[in-house]
C-alpha positions in Angstrom: -31.0 -7.4 -21.8 -27.6 -6.9 -20.1 -27.3 -7.6 -16.4 -25.4 -5.8 -13.7 -25.2 -6.1 -9.9 -25.4 -3.1 -7.6 -24.5 -3.4 -3.9 -26.4 -1.1 -1.6 -24.2 -0.3 1.4 -26.5 0.4 4.4 -28.9 -1.1 6.9 -32.2 -1.5 5.2 -35.2 -0.1 7.0 -38.7 -0.2 5.4 -39.6 3.0 7.3 -36.9 5.0 5.6 -38.3 6.8 2.5 -35.0 6.7 0.6 -34.8 2.9 1.1 -38.2 2.6 -0.6 -37.2 5.0 -3.3 -33.9 3.4 -4.3 -35.2 0.2 -6.0 -37.8 2.3 -7.9 -35.1 4.7 -9.0 -32.9 1.8 -10.2 -35.8 0.3 -12.0 -36.5 3.6 -13.8 -32.9 3.8 -14.9 -32.7 0.2 -16.0 -35.8 0.5 -18.2 -34.6 3.7 -19.8 -31.2 2.4 -20.8 -32.3 -1.3 -21.1 -29.9 -2.7 -18.6 -31.2 -5.2 -16.1 -30.2 -4.2 -12.6 -30.0 -6.7 -9.7 -29.4 -5.2 -6.3 -28.4 -6.5 -2.9 -28.5 -4.8 0.4 -25.2 -5.0 2.2 -25.7 -4.4 5.9 -22.8 -2.6 7.5 -22.3 -5.4 10.0 -21.6 -7.7 7.0 -18.7 -5.6 5.8 -16.5 -5.8 8.8 -14.9 -9.2 8.2 -13.9 -10.4 4.7 -15.5 -7.4 3.1 -13.5 -7.6 -0.1 -14.9 -11.1 -0.8 -18.4 -9.8 -0.1 -18.0 -6.8 -2.5 -16.0 -8.4 -5.4 -19.1 -9.6 -7.4 -20.7 -6.1 -7.7 -20.4 -3.8 -10.7 -21.4 -0.7 -8.7 -21.7 0.3 -5.0 -24.1 2.8 -3.6 -23.7 3.9 0.0 -27.3 4.8 1.0 -28.9 7.2 3.4 -30.0 6.5 7.0 -27.0 6.9 9.1 -25.7 6.5 11.8 -25.1 3.0 10.4 -25.0 0.0 12.8 -21.3 -0.3 12.0 -19.6 2.8 10.6 -16.4 0.8 9.8 -18.5 -1.5 7.5 -19.7 1.5 5.5 -16.1 2.9 5.3 -14.8 -0.5 4.2 -17.3 -0.5 1.3 -16.4 3.0 0.3 -12.7 2.3 0.5 -13.1 -0.8 -1.7 -15.0 1.1 -4.4 -12.4 3.9 -4.4 -9.3 1.7 -4.4 -10.6 -0.7 -7.0 -12.2 1.8 -9.4 -15.7 0.4 -8.8 -18.4 2.9 -9.8 -19.6 4.5 -6.5 -22.5 6.7 -5.6 -23.0 8.0 -2.1 -26.2 9.9 -1.1 -26.8 11.8 2.2 -25.1 9.5 4.8 -23.1 8.1 1.9 -21.7 11.6 1.2 -20.8 12.1 4.9 -19.0 8.8 5.1 -17.2 9.2 1.7 -15.8 12.4 3.2 -14.6 10.6 6.4 -13.1 7.7 4.4 -11.1 10.0 2.1 -9.8 12.1 5.0 -8.8 9.1 7.0 -7.5 6.8 4.4 -6.0 9.1 1.8 -5.0 12.1 3.8 -4.0 10.0 6.8 -6.0 12.0 9.3 -7.3 9.0 11.2 -8.9 11.1 13.9 -11.5 12.6 11.5 -14.9 11.7 12.7 -18.7 12.3 12.6 -20.1 14.5 15.3 -23.4 12.6 15.4 -21.7 9.4 16.5 -18.7 10.9 18.3 -19.6 14.3 19.7 -16.4 14.3 21.8 -14.1 14.0 18.7 -11.5 16.7 18.3 -11.6 16.6 14.5 -15.3 16.7 13.6 -15.0 16.6 9.8 -18.8 16.0 9.7 -20.8 18.5 11.8 -24.4 19.7 12.1 -25.6 21.9 9.3 -26.3 25.6 10.2 -29.9 24.8 9.2 -31.5 21.3 9.1 -32.3 20.1 5.6 -34.8 17.4 6.7 -37.6 17.4 4.2 -36.4 20.4 2.3 -35.4 21.2 -1.2 -32.6 23.5 -2.2 -30.7 25.0 -5.2 -27.3 23.6 -6.0 -24.6 25.0 -8.3 -22.1 22.7 -10.0 -18.6 23.6 -11.0 -18.3 24.0 -14.7 -16.6 21.1 -16.5 -17.1 18.9 -13.5 -18.4 15.3 -14.1 -21.7 16.0 -12.3 -22.3 19.2 -14.4 -21.8 17.0 -17.5 -24.3 14.4 -16.1 -27.0 17.1 -15.6 -26.0 19.0 -18.7 -26.3 22.0 -16.5 -24.5 24.0 -13.8 -27.5 24.2 -11.5 -30.4 22.1 -10.2 -32.9 21.8 -7.3 -32.8 18.7 -5.2 -34.5 17.2 -2.1 -32.7 16.6 1.1 -33.3 14.7 4.4 -30.3 15.4 6.5 -28.9 17.5 9.4 -25.2 16.9 9.0 -22.6 17.8 6.3 -19.0 18.7 5.7 -17.7 21.1 8.4 -17.1 24.3 6.4 -13.9 25.1 8.3 -12.3 22.1 6.6 -13.2 22.9 3.0 -9.6 23.6 2.2 -8.7 19.9 2.7 -10.5 19.2 -0.6 -8.4 21.5 -2.6 -5.5 19.0 -3.1 -6.8 18.0 -6.5 -7.4 14.4 -5.8 -10.9 15.0 -4.7 -13.1 18.0 -5.4 -16.1 19.8 -4.1 -18.1 20.2 -7.3 -21.5 21.2 -5.9 -22.4 24.0 -3.6 -25.6 25.5 -2.0 -26.4 29.2 -2.3 -24.2 29.9 0.7 -21.2 28.1 -0.8 -21.3 25.0 1.4 -20.4 21.6 0.0 -23.2 19.5 -1.5 -21.3 17.3 -4.0 -17.9 15.7 -4.0 -16.2 13.7 -6.8 -12.9 12.1 -7.6 -11.9 13.3 -11.1 -9.4 10.4 -11.7 -11.9 7.7 -10.8 -14.2 6.3 -13.5 -17.3 7.2 -11.3 -17.0 8.4 -7.7 -19.7 10.9 -6.8 -21.3 11.6 -3.5 -24.2 14.1 -2.9 -25.6 15.4 0.4 -29.0 15.4 -1.3 -31.1 12.4 -2.1 -31.7 12.1 -5.9 -33.5 8.8 -5.4 -36.4 10.6 -3.9 -37.4 11.8 -7.3 -38.6 8.3 -8.1 -41.4 8.7 -5.6 -42.9 11.6 -7.5 -46.3 10.7 -8.9 -45.4 12.5 -12.1 -42.0 10.8 -12.4 -41.6 8.5 -15.4 -38.0 9.3 -16.2 -34.9 8.2 -14.4 -32.9 10.7 -12.4 -29.8 11.7 -14.5 -27.3 11.0 -11.7 -28.7 7.5 -11.1 -28.9 6.8 -14.8 -25.2 7.8 -15.1 -24.3 5.6 -12.1 -26.1 2.6 -13.7 -24.4 3.3 -17.0 -21.0 3.5 -15.4 -21.6 0.2 -13.6 -22.4 -1.4 -16.9 -19.3 0.0 -18.5 -17.3 -1.4 -15.6 -18.8 -4.9 -16.3 -17.9 -4.6 -20.0 -14.3 -3.6 -19.2 -13.7 -6.5 -16.8 
């Protein structure tokens, strides 16, 4: 069986449901596509100094839920590394929020972009409270036709589970119309739920938590997005 290494960017907490679900979700995907997945937790504090060396051995990087992180810059460094070096990247919940911040700061040059939860006094709150909390809720999502994520689901709509209270501030949606990054998933009100970089081999971030599907008592199949991420990580290994 082929072997790949996935780095989990985040501060592990056994009380966080998503952190329990992620290894199970990776195992389901690995069994389905017969790829052995090794994973390592990468605490955000460990990605402040010499983070490139810490990240260089991984075939895929997943920025996981449960923010605020102990060190936001550590999470941003990991996302930046994946984006710049074409490493398959998946961000879920907090990973979505920080992928937005990293892109706006490092690509668009808007260094003042910030997260209202950790910096409520910031002038440029690119991540702000949702109009309604999505903690413990499920919701419908519409994908853009011909987007990468629509191809992964083989559908333009789905229902997913959330556990978050923050998302992309809707007044800044136009920032993501430059073509380099796209909002490709929306809720029923048109708010951003998925972003992706079309030119990247695999760079997708979702406000929802697909890993939670692995905890369903009836779940015996891998989630399509996690399966696609594992496959992309294997393809990255093959192409090295």
